[in-house]
VOBA-1610 file (N, C-alpha, C; in pm, whole numbers, padded with zeros to 5 digits, always signed):
BEGIN
Unk-01775+16406+05881Unk-01745+16376+05758Unk-01608+16309+05752Unk-01499+16367+05798Unk-01368+16310+05781Unk-01363+16177+05899Unk-01424+16187+06013Unk-01414+16076+06106Unk-01473+15945+06034Unk-01584+15966+05970Unk-01649+15859+05902Unk-01575+15780+05802Unk-01504+15866+05711Unk-01415+15810+05618Unk-01312+15745+05667Unk-01229+15812+05763Unk-01131+15744+05826Unk-01153+15611+05900Unk-01264+15600+05961Unk-01305+15498+06031Unk-01350+15372+05948Unk-01376+15418+05813Unk-01415+15314+05718Unk-01298+15232+05653Unk-01193+15273+05693Unk-01058+15202+05630Unk-01048+15082+05700Unk-01038+14976+05624Unk-01024+14846+05697Unk-00885+14821+05756Unk-00893+14773+05881Unk-00779+14761+05965Unk-00712+14616+05926Unk-00577+14604+05920Unk-00513+14465+05912Unk-00559+14376+06023Unk-00578+14250+05980Unk-00606+14148+06076Unk-00479+14113+06149Unk-00516+14092+06279Unk-00413+14056+06388Unk-00377+13908+06367Unk-00243+13875+06317Unk-00209+13749+06275Unk-00201+13659+06426Unk-00186+13728+06531Unk-00173+13658+06655Unk-00290+13591+06688Unk-00419+13671+06666Unk-00538+13603+06703Unk-00583+13478+06606Unk-00510+13489+06481Unk-00560+13395+06385Unk-00485+13255+06423Unk-00353+13286+06481Unk-00275+13167+06517Unk-00311+13103+06643Unk-00385+13180+06726Unk-00423+13117+06853Unk-00547+13031+06825Unk-00603+13031+06706Unk-00726+12953+06683Unk-00684+12803+06667Unk-00545+12792+06612Unk-00511+12648+06578Unk-00416+12602+06685Unk-00415+12477+06731Unk-00333+12434+06837Unk-00166+12445+06815Unk-00107+12489+06913Unk+00032+12497+06898Unk+00097+12342+06876Unk+00163+12320+06779Unk+00236+12183+06774Unk+00342+12142+06870Unk+00414+12260+06925Unk+00514+12231+07024Unk+00442+12200+07153Unk+00324+12259+07187Unk+00258+12227+07311Unk+00191+12083+07300Unk+00146+12032+07171Unk+00104+11901+07168Unk+00219+11795+07187Unk+00328+11834+07130Unk+00466+11749+07146Unk+00488+11753+07298Unk+00485+11852+07377Unk+00519+11859+07520Unk+00442+11789+07591Unk+00309+11801+07572Unk+00203+11714+07659Unk+00214+11561+07624Unk+00243+11540+07502Unk+00260+11400+07458Unk+00381+11328+07520Unk+00484+11396+07522Unk+00620+11363+07583Unk+00585+11349+07751Unk+00518+11441+07806Unk+00474+11432+07957Unk+00406+11307+07972Unk+00309+11271+07908Unk+00222+11158+07929Unk+00300+11038+07904Unk+00389+11013+07807Unk+00467+10905+07779Unk+00560+10886+07876Unk+00643+10979+07921Unk+00738+10966+08033Unk+00666+10927+08163Unk+00564+10995+08192Unk+00493+10967+08306Unk+00448+10821+08323Unk+00404+10772+08210Unk+00367+10627+08215Unk+00455+10540+08216Unk+00588+10556+08163Unk+00714+10477+08196Unk+00769+10490+08343Unk+00756+10600+08389Unk+00784+10618+08513Unk+00698+10550+08624Unk+00582+10534+08588Unk+00486+10458+08672Unk+00536+10317+08673Unk+00584+10264+08577Unk+00625+10122+08569Unk+00750+10112+08638Unk+00844+10215+08641Unk+00963+10210+08711Unk+00934+10210+08860Unk+00821+10288+08895Unk+00789+10289+09031Unk+00738+10163+09115Unk+00674+10099+08995Unk+00616+09958+09040Unk+00726+09853+09054Unk+00846+09864+08976Unk+00934+09766+08981Unk+01012+09755+09113Unk+01075+09641+09132Unk+01170+09625+09246Unk+01298+09591+09215Unk+01385+09591+09300Unk+01526+09555+09293Unk+01584+09486+09418Unk+01673+09412+09400Unk+01730+09344+09524Unk+01866+09403+09556Unk+01846+09416+09694Unk+01970+09479+09774Unk+02045+09378+09859Unk+02178+09378+09834Unk+02267+09281+09888Unk+02348+09351+10006Unk+02355+09293+10118Unk+02422+09339+10235Unk+02502+09213+10295Unk+02625+09245+10340Unk+02705+09146+10391Unk+02731+09185+10548Unk+02742+09061+10608Unk+02780+09089+10746Unk+02852+08937+10786Unk+02915+08953+10917Unk+02979+08840+10963Unk+02854+08730+11023Unk+02864+08603+10995Unk+02777+08515+11029Unk+02813+08463+11168Unk+02737+08515+11275Unk+02778+08479+11416Unk+02702+08358+11475Unk+02610+08293+11380Unk+02540+08178+11416Unk+02620+08059+11385Unk+02692+07994+11494Unk+02768+07873+11465Unk+02709+07747+11547Unk+02604+07783+11615Unk+02546+07675+11694Unk+02431+07590+11627Unk+02382+07668+11532Unk+02247+07607+11467Unk+02305+07487+11367Unk+02216+07396+11332Unk+02239+07298+11251Unk+02215+07344+11098Unk+02288+07285+11003Unk+02291+07313+10866Unk+02201+07186+10812Unk+02105+07237+10726Unk+02025+07131+10650Unk+02070+07117+10509Unk+02086+06976+10464Unk+02128+06948+10339Unk+02030+06869+10277Unk+01979+06919+10162Unk+01869+06857+10075Unk+01932+06784+09958Unk+01905+06645+09956Unk+01984+06573+09855Unk+01881+06495+09776Unk+01905+06472+09642Unk+01830+06404+09550Unk+01922+06356+09449Unk+01994+06254+09458Unk+02096+06196+09365Unk+02061+06059+09323Unk+02065+06021+09199Unk+02051+05900+09145Unk+02185+05832+09091Unk+02217+05721+09160Unk+02351+05651+09090Unk+02302+05528+09012Unk+02379+05501+08917Unk+02353+05392+08843Unk+02394+05245+08891Unk+02386+05232+09026Unk+02402+05113+09072Unk+02289+05074+09176Unk+02277+04944+09204Unk+02152+04886+09275Unk+02161+04934+09414Unk+02064+04956+09491Unk+02044+05022+09627Unk+02118+04938+09735Unk+02115+04796+09710Unk+02191+04716+09793Unk+02343+04731+09786Unk+02396+04812+09698Unk+02549+04797+09667Unk+02598+04946+09712Unk+02517+05031+09728Unk+02552+05177+09766Unk+02512+05215+09901Unk+02586+05322+09955Unk+02556+05386+10083Unk+02605+05514+10082Unk+02527+05598+10151Unk+02550+05745+10181Unk+02583+05800+10317Unk+02667+05858+10341Unk+02678+05914+10463Unk+02763+06042+10470Unk+02763+06109+10581Unk+02838+06237+10592Unk+02936+06236+10701Unk+03057+06285+10690Unk+03160+06302+10782Unk+03211+06447+10799Unk+03201+06495+10908Unk+03241+06647+10917Unk+03382+06656+10996Unk+03433+06790+10986Unk+03570+06786+11049Unk+03586+06762+11194Unk+03470+06758+11257Unk+03454+06717+11397Unk+03462+06564+11417Unk+03485+06487+11314Unk+03464+06355+11315Unk+03332+06292+11352Unk+03238+06374+11327Unk+03105+06344+11377Unk+03043+06281+11243Unk+03007+06152+11244Unk+02947+06086+11143Unk+02801+06082+11133Unk+02744+06115+11032Unk+02591+06124+11019Unk+02549+06017+10923Unk+02494+05911+10968Unk+02462+05806+10870Unk+02324+05837+10796Unk+02285+05771+10713Unk+02177+05790+10615Unk+02038+05763+10685Unk+02024+05807+10810Unk+01899+05778+10872Unk+01785+05876+10828Unk+01828+05983+10768Unk+01734+06078+10710Unk+01729+06069+10555Unk+01780+05966+10504Unk+01794+05948+10355Unk+01722+05819+10333Unk+01661+05830+10211Unk+01570+05723+10157Unk+01652+05653+10024Unk+01655+05532+10025Unk+01706+05448+09892Unk+01584+05411+09836Unk+01570+05446+09702Unk+01467+05409+09616Unk+01515+05346+09499Unk+01484+05221+09461Unk+01519+05165+09326Unk+01455+05223+09210Unk+01517+05266+09112Unk+01454+05342+09009Unk+01540+05287+08882Unk+01492+05350+08768Unk+01545+05336+08627Unk+01631+05445+08614Unk+01756+05436+08561Unk+01867+05536+08546Unk+01814+05612+08415Unk+01786+05557+08319Unk+01756+05631+08196Unk+01619+05715+08215Unk+01626+05820+08152Unk+01497+05909+08163Unk+01405+05886+08057Unk+01275+05922+08078Unk+01177+05924+07980Unk+01182+06048+07877Unk+01126+06055+07769Unk+01133+06186+07689Unk+01084+06304+07753Unk+00987+06297+07823Unk+00941+06389+07913Unk+01043+06447+08014Unk+01112+06350+08081Unk+01201+06385+08203Unk+01324+06432+08127Unk+01361+06380+08015Unk+01480+06435+07940Unk+01451+06585+07886Unk+01342+06610+07841Unk+01316+06741+07799Unk+01319+06840+07915Unk+01272+06789+08047Unk+01291+06886+08158Unk+01434+06910+08194Unk+01509+06803+08173Unk+01645+06822+08219Unk+01731+06929+08120Unk+01689+06912+07992Unk+01759+06991+07885Unk+01713+07145+07926Unk+01597+07161+07954Unk+01532+07290+07991Unk+01620+07364+08110Unk+01629+07260+08208Unk+01711+07296+08345Unk+01842+07335+08299Unk+01922+07248+08231Unk+02046+07290+08191Unk+02056+07422+08110Unk+01960+07433+08035Unk+01954+07578+07947Unk+01952+07679+08055Unk+01878+07686+08153Unk+01866+07769+08249Unk+01990+07792+08325Unk+02042+07685+08355Unk+02181+07686+08434Unk+02278+07757+08350Unk+02294+07736+08227Unk+02394+07817+08134Unk+02350+07953+08134Unk+02234+07993+08130Unk+02205+08143+08130Unk+02229+08218+08256Unk+02216+08132+08357Unk+02250+08198+08490Unk+02397+08217+08505Unk+02487+08132+08455Unk+02631+08153+08466Unk+02670+08262+08369Unk+02603+08285+08258Unk+02638+08406+08175Unk+02582+08515+08219Unk+02456+08522+08270Unk+02392+08651+08309Unk+02347+08640+08452Unk+02425+08685+08551Unk+02404+08665+08695Unk+02273+08748+08733Unk+02234+08852+08660Unk+02120+08924+08686Unk+01977+08839+08706Unk+01987+08740+08623Unk+01877+08647+08621Unk+01847+08587+08748Unk+01947+08585+08835Unk+01920+08529+08968Unk+01818+08620+09049Unk+01836+08751+09030Unk+01737+08838+09086Unk+01579+08817+09019Unk+01576+08776+08899Unk+01453+08752+08858Unk+01390+08640+08933Unk+01478+08539+08955Unk+01428+08416+09011Unk+01382+08441+09166Unk+01472+08533+09231Unk+01426+08575+09376Unk+01284+08633+09374Unk+01261+08736+09282Unk+01137+08809+09283Unk+01024+08706+09222Unk+01041+08620+09162Unk+00927+08532+09101Unk+00920+08399+09181Unk+00960+08410+09315Unk+00955+08279+09384Unk+00794+08238+09392Unk+00787+08100+09398Unk+00648+08031+09426Unk+00559+08073+09322Unk+00606+08128+09201Unk+00524+08158+09068Unk+00550+08040+08966Unk+00671+08011+08944Unk+00709+07912+08857Unk+00664+07773+08893Unk+00689+07673+08798Unk+00656+07535+08808Unk+00767+07493+08909Unk+00734+07370+08945Unk+00836+07291+09047Unk+00968+07261+08971Unk+01063+07265+09048Unk+01193+07227+08984Unk+01255+07102+09013Unk+01162+07018+09086Unk+01188+06866+09079Unk+01177+06797+08958Unk+01243+06677+08941Unk+01226+06603+08827Unk+01088+06534+08822Unk+01011+06548+08706Unk+00873+06496+08708Unk+00881+06350+08702Unk+00768+06297+08764Unk+00775+06150+08774Unk+00744+06080+08634Unk+00768+05947+08614Unk+00754+05898+08496Unk+00581+05877+08475Unk+00569+05919+08339Unk+00422+05917+08304Unk+00352+05792+08287Unk+00434+05677+08285Unk+00391+05541+08275Unk+00485+05443+08343Unk+00428+05316+08383Unk+00510+05222+08443Unk+00599+05159+08334Unk+00717+05126+08372Unk+00809+05063+08264Unk+00856+04923+08317Unk+00870+04830+08215Unk+00899+04695+08262Unk+01047+04676+08258Unk+01127+04787+08239Unk+01268+04786+08257Unk+01317+04752+08376Unk+01429+04683+08402Unk+01477+04654+08544Unk+01516+04781+08618Unk+01498+04768+08741Unk+01552+04883+08829Unk+01701+04869+08855Unk+01770+04953+08779Unk+01905+04928+08769Unk+01979+05049+08828Unk+01918+05134+08897Unk+01980+05252+08982Unk+01904+05261+09101Unk+01983+05352+09184Unk+01930+05385+09325Unk+01915+05526+09330Unk+01790+05582+09365Unk+01775+05728+09402Unk+01795+05739+09548Unk+01901+05823+09585Unk+01902+05860+09734Unk+01857+05996+09751Unk+01759+06001+09830Unk+01695+06135+09832Unk+01639+06151+09982Unk+01606+06291+10030Unk+01597+06329+10177Unk+01667+06435+10208Unk+01680+06464+10350Unk+01753+06577+10392Unk+01818+06522+10521Unk+01926+06586+10568Unk+01988+06562+10687Unk+02039+06692+10757Unk+02051+06704+10885Unk+02104+06815+10957Unk+02252+06792+10993Unk+02338+06855+10985Unk+02480+06860+11002Unk+02535+06980+11085Unk+02640+06970+11137Unk+02711+07088+11205Unk+02752+07194+11105Unk+02762+07318+11136Unk+02790+07423+11053Unk+02959+07432+11040Unk+03019+07316+11003Unk+03162+07305+10981Unk+03187+07226+10838Unk+03305+07225+10806Unk+03320+07153+10672Unk+03301+07001+10677Unk+03248+06963+10573Unk+03223+06812+10580Unk+03248+06756+10431Unk+03219+06614+10440Unk+03205+06543+10322Unk+03100+06445+10301Unk+03020+06469+10205Unk+02921+06375+10177Unk+02957+06252+10081Unk+02947+06127+10119Unk+02987+06025+10034Unk+02869+05942+09984Unk+02881+05917+09853Unk+02800+05808+09801Unk+02901+05707+09731Unk+02927+05600+09790Unk+03008+05500+09745Unk+02970+05359+09754Unk+03054+05267+09737Unk+03000+05133+09752Unk+03007+05072+09884Unk+02907+05015+09910Unk+02875+04951+10042Unk+02812+05033+10152Unk+02755+04970+10245Unk+02676+05040+10359Unk+02770+05106+10454Unk+02742+05222+10507Unk+02836+05288+10603Unk+02838+05208+10729Unk+02928+05201+10809Unk+02934+05162+10943Unk+03021+05255+11020Unk+02997+05275+11154Unk+03065+05367+11238Unk+03144+05289+11327Unk+03275+05319+11349Unk+03360+05253+11444Unk+03430+05357+11523Unk+03498+05347+11652Unk+03570+05426+11716Unk+03684+05504+11621Unk+03752+05428+11528Unk+03871+05488+11463Unk+03824+05564+11346Unk+03692+05569+11325Unk+03639+05654+11192Unk+03523+05585+11134Unk+03508+05574+11015Unk+03407+05508+10942Unk+03439+05427+10823Unk+03369+05349+10793Unk+03398+05258+10670Unk+03278+05212+10598Unk+03279+05160+10472Unk+03169+05109+10410Unk+03205+04965+10385Unk+03111+04880+10397Unk+03103+04729+10369Unk+03107+04704+10219Unk+03225+04712+10166Unk+03229+04677+10016Unk+03280+04545+09976Unk+03316+04462+10067Unk+03373+04346+10039Unk+03294+04229+09969Unk+03158+04243+09983Unk+03079+04153+09920Unk+03013+04214+09772Unk+03080+04315+09729Unk+03022+04389+09611Unk+03144+04344+09507Unk+03082+04289+09388Unk+03186+04260+09282Unk+03222+04410+09224Unk+03361+04391+09180Unk+03414+04521+09125Unk+03355+04543+08989Unk+03307+04448+08929Unk+03254+04489+08801Unk+03124+04557+08789Unk+03056+04542+08915Unk+02917+04626+08932Unk+02941+04778+08945Unk+03066+04811+08972Unk+03096+04952+08994Unk+03033+05038+08883Unk+02960+05123+08912Unk+02922+05218+08806Unk+02861+05344+08879Unk+02958+05451+08869Unk+02907+05571+08955Unk+02865+05695+08848Unk+02809+05644+08745Unk+02739+05739+08663Unk+02616+05800+08740Unk+02594+05924+08750Unk+02504+05968+08830Unk+02428+06096+08784Unk+02341+06130+08844Unk+02253+06242+08802Unk+02223+06305+08935Unk+02245+06453+08951Unk+02216+06525+09066Unk+02075+06598+09017Unk+01967+06552+09070Unk+01835+06618+09042Unk+01818+06745+09134Unk+01873+06737+09254Unk+01859+06842+09341Unk+01965+06844+09432Unk+02021+06953+09474Unk+02125+06952+09591Unk+02116+07103+09643Unk+02079+07120+09764Unk+02075+07252+09814Unk+02101+07251+09968Unk+02117+07344+10033Unk+02159+07371+10169Unk+02050+07478+10227Unk+02024+07440+10343Unk+01913+07528+10417Unk+01776+07489+10382Unk+01688+07598+10420Unk+01537+07567+10377Unk+01529+07556+10236Unk+01448+07467+10195Unk+01414+07418+10064Unk+01318+07521+10005Unk+01347+07611+09912Unk+01243+07717+09871Unk+01204+07669+09708Unk+01079+07661+09680Unk+01047+07624+09549Unk+01069+07750+09468Unk+01122+07729+09337Unk+01163+07823+09240Unk+01298+07842+09232Unk+01389+07799+09340Unk+01521+07837+09331Unk+01600+07714+09266Unk+01685+07777+09167Unk+01748+07674+09090Unk+01901+07686+09137Unk+01966+07561+09195Unk+02091+07551+09230Unk+02181+07507+09134Unk+02321+07557+09176Unk+02416+07532+09052Unk+02430+07377+09005Unk+02411+07285+09096Unk+02416+07139+09063Unk+02281+07072+09008Unk+02187+07157+09003Unk+02056+07074+08970Unk+02061+07031+08827Unk+02029+06924+08792Unk+02018+06879+08666Unk+02155+06827+08610Unk+02267+06817+08693Unk+02390+06774+08654Unk+02381+06614+08623Unk+02452+06595+08523Unk+02447+06440+08487Unk+02610+06388+08446Unk+02656+06300+08496Unk+02773+06254+08461Unk+02764+06093+08418Unk+02825+06061+08314Unk+02835+05930+08263Unk+02970+05884+08256Unk+02989+05758+08303Unk+03124+05710+08292Unk+03121+05553+08270Unk+03208+05501+08185Unk+03211+05348+08156Unk+03342+05286+08220Unk+03393+05355+08324Unk+03512+05311+08409Unk+03459+05270+08551Unk+03504+05149+08590Unk+03465+05104+08711Unk+03540+05186+08837Unk+03643+05246+08807Unk+03723+05320+08905Unk+03715+05470+08895Unk+03603+05502+08848Unk+03583+05660+08853Unk+03549+05720+08972Unk+03613+05843+09013Unk+03581+05913+09127Unk+03530+06063+09082Unk+03427+06104+09127Unk+03368+06231+09102Unk+03367+06299+09232Unk+03429+06418+09219Unk+03448+06513+09342Unk+03379+06655+09309Unk+03305+06706+09401Unk+03246+06831+09390Unk+03295+06921+09529Unk+03353+07031+09487Unk+03401+07115+09607Unk+03303+07232+09620Unk+03244+07247+09723Unk+03141+07346+09739Unk+03161+07442+09864Unk+03143+07550+09824Unk+03161+07683+09934Unk+03005+07730+09952Unk+02966+07709+10086Unk+02842+07748+10114Unk+02819+07881+10184Unk+02733+07979+10132Unk+02733+08102+10199Unk+02589+08121+10238Unk+02575+08143+10385Unk+02453+08171+10438Unk+02380+08291+10386Unk+02249+08272+10348Unk+02177+08370+10270Unk+02042+08392+10357Unk+02002+08527+10385Unk+01874+08540+10448Unk+01793+08625+10333Unk+01683+08566+10302Unk+01599+08627+10193Unk+01476+08676+10234Unk+01474+08799+10194Unk+01344+08874+10243Unk+01294+08945+10122Unk+01188+08891+10061Unk+01109+08961+09960Unk+00968+08973+09999Unk+00882+09040+09901Unk+00751+09067+09945Unk+00680+08938+09926Unk+00711+08821+09888Unk+00653+08696+09869Unk+00687+08601+09994Unk+00821+08602+10023Unk+00867+08511+10125Unk+00977+08556+10214Unk+00993+08519+10324Unk+01113+08544+10402Unk+01166+08400+10448Unk+01292+08370+10425Unk+01340+08248+10457Unk+01503+08263+10485Unk+01552+08160+10542Unk+01703+08155+10581Unk+01755+08036+10492Unk+01810+08060+10381Unk+01866+07958+10290Unk+01996+07986+10277Unk+02077+07916+10178Unk+02214+07914+10146Unk+02233+07903+10005Unk+02326+07996+09960Unk+02379+07987+09837Unk+02510+07909+09822Unk+02550+07863+09719Unk+02687+07791+09714Unk+02737+07814+09563Unk+02878+07801+09550Unk+02948+07785+09454Unk+03008+07654+09446Unk+03051+07591+09329Unk+03091+07455+09324Unk+03205+07448+09217Unk+03304+07361+09245Unk+03414+07319+09165Unk+03403+07190+09133Unk+03406+07116+09011Unk+03391+06984+08982Unk+03532+06913+08943Unk+03552+06790+08973Unk+03671+06726+08941Unk+03635+06579+08938Unk+03697+06508+08841Unk+03676+06375+08816Unk+03806+06310+08789Unk+03838+06183+08823Unk+03961+06115+08802Unk+03941+05978+08813Unk+04034+05899+08746Unk+04023+05754+08754Unk+04129+05696+08852Unk+04072+05614+08941Unk+04139+05576+09052Unk+04257+05452+08996Unk+04372+05490+09004Unk+04482+05380+08960Unk+04589+05385+09064Unk+04607+05295+09146Unk+04713+05315+09241Unk+04845+05288+09191Unk+04853+05216+09074Unk+04987+05211+09012Unk+05047+05328+08952Unk+04966+05429+08926Unk+05012+05564+08897Unk+04997+05665+08981Unk+04973+05622+09117Unk+04971+05723+09220Unk+04827+05796+09241Unk+04729+05748+09160Unk+04606+05807+09180Unk+04518+05729+09273Unk+04535+05760+09403Unk+04471+05684+09500Unk+04333+05748+09536Unk+04247+05653+09607Unk+04142+05695+09653Unk+04024+05579+09634Unk+03898+05618+09641Unk+03789+05522+09642Unk+03692+05568+09531Unk+03654+05480+09450Unk+03546+05520+09347Unk+03414+05551+09418Unk+03359+05660+09371Unk+03239+05695+09427Unk+03205+05852+09380Unk+03105+05901+09465Unk+03059+06045+09432Unk+03108+06113+09576Unk+03169+06216+09574Unk+03225+06281+09702Unk+03190+06434+09683Unk+03111+06470+09776Unk+03071+06623+09789Unk+03132+06695+09911Unk+03227+06770+09887Unk+03303+06835+10005Unk+03252+06974+10009Unk+03215+07009+10106Unk+03152+07143+10153Unk+03201+07206+10262Unk+03212+07331+10254Unk+03264+07412+10356Unk+03170+07539+10370Unk+03156+07604+10487Unk+03063+07721+10520Unk+03143+07851+10514Unk+03111+07957+10459Unk+03161+08070+10463Unk+03133+08148+10600Unk+03222+08223+10636Unk+03205+08311+10754Unk+03115+08440+10731Unk+03107+08476+10598Unk+02991+08586+10575Unk+02855+08546+10544Unk+02772+08632+10590Unk+02638+08588+10560Unk+02580+08713+10475Unk+02502+08674+10372Unk+02450+08763+10274Unk+02285+08774+10307Unk+02250+08919+10315Unk+02105+08943+10317Unk+02069+08993+10194Unk+01967+08927+10144Unk+01903+08982+10021Unk+01768+09029+10041Unk+01747+09156+10007Unk+01615+09224+10054Unk+01575+09285+09917Unk+01434+09270+09900Unk+01371+09333+09769Unk+01325+09465+09812Unk+01370+09578+09751Unk+01349+09714+09758Unk+01259+09765+09670Unk+01205+09891+09713Unk+01095+09944+09627Unk+01097+10097+09640Unk+01066+10169+09517Unk+01081+10308+09530Unk+00978+10360+09610Unk+01017+10459+09711Unk+00910+10519+09795Unk+00835+10611+09710Unk+00700+10647+09777Unk+00613+10723+09699Unk+00661+10885+09680Unk+00736+10930+09776Unk+00768+11071+09773Unk+00878+11084+09660Unk+00972+10978+09629Unk+01076+10977+09546Unk+01000+10984+09396Unk+00894+10903+09382Unk+00823+10891+09268Unk+00768+11020+09227Unk+00696+11087+09316Unk+00649+11226+09304Unk+00747+11326+09264Unk+00853+11317+09325Unk+00965+11403+09290Unk+01015+11390+09138Unk+01049+11271+09119Unk+01079+11245+08980Unk+00980+11275+08876Unk+00842+11260+08920Unk+00739+11302+08821Unk+00732+11457+08798Unk+00752+11529+08906Unk+00754+11677+08895Unk+00887+11723+08819Unk+00991+11646+08831Unk+01120+11688+08760Unk+01089+11661+08610Unk+01024+11562+08571Unk+00993+11528+08431Unk+00906+11646+08378Unk+00794+11665+08435Unk+00688+11781+08396Unk+00775+11908+08380Unk+00838+11956+08492Unk+00895+12077+08490Unk+01025+12076+08383Unk+01085+11984+08373Unk+01190+11973+08271Unk+01147+11991+08115Unk+01044+11927+08112Unk+00975+11929+07975Unk+00917+12067+07937Unk+00855+12119+08046Unk+00807+12254+08031Unk+00928+12362+07989Unk+01030+12356+08071Unk+01132+12434+08048Unk+01211+12417+07924Unk+01215+12293+07880Unk+01293+12267+07752Unk+01213+12303+07627Unk+01088+12280+07623Unk+00976+12301+07526Unk+00972+12467+07511Unk+00976+12534+07616Unk+00970+12672+07626Unk+01099+12731+07546Unk+01209+12687+07596Unk+01346+12734+07510Unk+01329+12693+07370Unk+01298+12586+07343Unk+01293+12529+07205Unk+01186+12606+07110Unk+01078+12634+07190Unk+00969+12719+07097Unk+01029+12857+07064Unk+01095+12914+07174Unk+01161+13050+07142Unk+01261+13038+07050Unk+01363+12946+07048Unk+01467+12931+06946Unk+01414+12908+06818Unk+01299+12805+06793Unk+01257+12780+06671Unk+01179+12916+06611Unk+01099+12969+06698Unk+01027+13101+06651Unk+01142+13207+06590Unk+01245+13235+06680Unk+01363+13318+06641Unk+01400+13261+06499Unk+01437+13153+06487Unk+01477+13103+06370Unk+01402+13119+06245Unk+01268+13076+06255Unk+01194+13118+06131Unk+01165+13276+06126Unk+01174+13356+06220Unk+01159+13491+06217Unk+01275+13546+06115Unk+01406+13478+06149Unk+01525+13522+06080Unk+01509+13480+05937Unk+01469+13355+05918Unk+01472+13303+05793Unk+01364+13370+05697Unk+01229+13390+05753Unk+01141+13458+05682Unk+01141+13599+05678Unk+01256+13663+05726Unk+01249+13801+05727Unk+01144+13877+05788Unk+01095+13836+05905Unk+00985+13887+05977Unk+01023+13992+06082Unk+01151+14016+06093Unk+01207+14116+06200Unk+01188+14265+06141Unk+01064+14303+06096Unk+01033+14434+06041Unk+01098+14447+05911Unk+01131+14351+05836Unk+01186+14360+05714Unk+01087+14283+05604Unk+01010+14198+05638Unk+00944+14124+05538Unk+00795+14157+05554Unk+00704+14077+05582Unk+00574+14096+05564Unk+00520+14227+05653Unk+00579+14226+05775Unk+00536+14346+05859Unk+00582+14481+05794Unk+00699+14485+05726Unk+00726+14589+05659Unk+00654+14636+05543Unk+00619+14534+05471Unk+00530+14572+05350Unk+00389+14599+05392Unk+00342+14549+05502Unk+00221+14606+05535Unk+00210+14742+05605Unk+00312+14790+05669Unk+00331+14914+05712Unk+00346+15016+05594Unk+00400+14973+05476Unk+00431+15070+05369Unk+00288+15077+05295Unk+00211+14975+05283Unk+00098+14979+05218Unk+00004+15073+05308Unk-00019+15054+05433Unk-00098+15118+05528Unk-00055+15282+05508Unk+00074+15309+05492Unk+00118+15453+05502Unk+00092+15510+05368Unk+00069+15436+05246Unk+00020+15475+05123Unk-00110+15504+05122Unk-00198+15426+05187Unk-00341+15443+05189Unk-00385+15550+05258Unk-00285+15590+05370Unk-00321+15710+05442Unk-00291+15847+05368Unk-00177+15826+05284Unk-00135+15962+05205Unk-00242+15978+05100Unk-00302+15857+05036Unk-00391+15888+04935Unk-00545+15935+05006Unk-00565+15893+05117Unk-00677+15944+05183Unk-00684+16096+05232Unk-00553+16145+05269Unk-00542+16292+05319Unk-00540+16372+05171Unk-00489+16321+05064Unk-00478+16396+04931Unk-00626+16411+04900Unk-00699+16308+04903Unk-00853+16309+04866Unk-00942+16398+04947Unk-00904+16402+05086Unk-00992+16486+05160Unk-00930+16641+05182Unk-00845+16670+05125Unk-00789+16830+05146Unk-00882+16917+05077Unk-00925+16892+04948Unk-01019+16976+04881Unk-01149+16998+04969Unk-01183+16911+05022Unk-01309+16915+05096Unk-01304+17018+05200Unk-01182+17010+05285Unk-01171+17091+05389Unk-01157+17245+05341Unk-01095+17266+05202Unk-01082+17406+05152Unk-01238+17444+05112Unk-01321+17371+05051Unk-01443+17417+05017Unk-01524+17446+05151Unk-01503+17380+05245Unk-01594+17402+05368Unk-01546+17524+05433Unk-01421+17583+05413Unk-01375+17716+05461Unk-01432+17836+05389Unk-01436+17795+05241Unk-01487+17911+05172Unk-01634+17925+05186Unk-01701+17831+05206Unk-01836+17830+05255Unk-01865+17920+05372Unk-01791+17900+05446Unk-01822+17970+05599Unk-01783+18122+05563
//
C-alpha cells in the first residue's frame, strides 16, 4: 500500500535528456568552422609560389642571345644596326632584318601599346606580379605588336629592325644609327656621308627587347617603350644590366635573362660640349650572379599536418568556450543550486512531507487491527 503510493509520485523530468534532443549550437559552429577552414586550406595546398636562389654564374663560354624588335622613324636605307662588345668584336646585322613600315600605329595597335604600358607600370609598383607572369606562362596572349588589320596607302616612313643575334657574354653596345655599318681593323664605322642631316629622326618604338631564350608571356622592362623627338641631333641611351635566370616551373624550363634598365637622352651639340652621334644606343653588361627561379608546392604531408592542426585546434577551442559559456550562464541564471534546481528540491521535499503526514494514520490503524 505504501509502496504503490510512493511510486505514483511523479518524478521531475531530466533536463539533460531534453537538451540532448536539440542540436548543440556550439557543435554546429565548430563543424562549420572546420569545413570552411579545410576548404580554404585546400586552395592553399593547390597554390604555388616562386623560390629564388642565387649563385655565381660560371658559364662564360656560351653565347648570349639578344632578341630585337625596334622601329625607328627613318627609312631603312638610311639606318644601320650593329653590336660592338668590349673584346672589340663587331657583330653586324646579319641576323637582323630591315623591314619598311609605317611608324604611326593603328587604333588597335595603339590600344595594345597602352595596355602593355599599363602592365609595365603595375609591374614597377608591385613586383609580386612578376611571379604571376612566371606561373601563367604560355596561358596569356602574345606580347608581340599585332599586325595591321588593313593595308594602308600611307608612305613607308620608318624601318623595323627585328631578329636575334648571338654575342659574347661580355659588356657590349647595340647601335641603331645613321648609315650602314662597316668593319675595318681600327674599329667600326657607319657610312653616313650620303644621308642628309635633315632626314635624321630617331623617334623610335621598342616593341620587344630581351636576352636569352624568348619565352611567350614574359613582359620585359622596355617592351612598349616609345620615344618621340623633333630634334635631328637627339641621342637615346639605355644602360642595361643583364642577370642570367634559370626558370623552372611546372609548365616550362628555360634559361633566360632578366634585366634592369636606366634611360638617358640628350641633344648632341658640340659647341656646348655635348659630343656624340645621333641614334639609339643600348649598352648592356652581364651580371656575375645567376638567379634560379623555381616553382614550389606544398607537400602532401604538410597539408595533412596543417589540416589536423585545424581540426584539433577548433575542437580544443570550442570545448573551452563551451565550458566557459556554460559556466557564465549558470552564474547569471543562478543555476548553481540557487535557482531552479533549489526550488525543485524544496518542492519535492514538501511533497514528501505531505505524503508522510497523510500515510501516518494508516500505519496506526493497521497496528491497532493486528
